C-alpha positions, -999 to +999 in steps of 0.1 A: +000+000+000+014+034-009+020+060+017-008+083+004-034+056+010-022+050+045-024+087+052-059+089+037-071+060+058-055+074+090-070+109+085-104+093+077-102+072+109-093+103+129-121+123+114-146+095+123-133+093+158-136+130+163-171+131+148-184+103+169-168+118+200-185+151+192-219+135+189-214+117+222-204+149+239-234+168+225-258+140+237-242+140+271-245+178+274-281+177+262-291+151+288-283+175+316-316+192+314-330+226+307-306+254+304-313+281+330-298+315+324-274+330+349-288+354+375-287+390+366-270+412+392-263+449+394-226+453+383-223+491+388-210+489+424-184+462+414-173+482+383-170+514+404-149+496+430-125+482+404-120+515+386-119+536+417-092+563+413-088+556+376-096+588+357-105+584+321-098+620+312-062+617+323-059+584+306-070+596+272-053+630+272-022+633+251-006+663+267 
């Protein structure tokens, strides 16, 4: 068997393994139940605390 046929069979086998693995993963994730969105929280106090003392005017000025 030439080398090109071996490479073709090998890449085909890898593609089949990846495809079947992907289908199994999707089925597993789908079995977990209904997707519930994350809770919505107010981020303003957190953002204010992170950027406390950081002045955008001084950051953007070029002089």
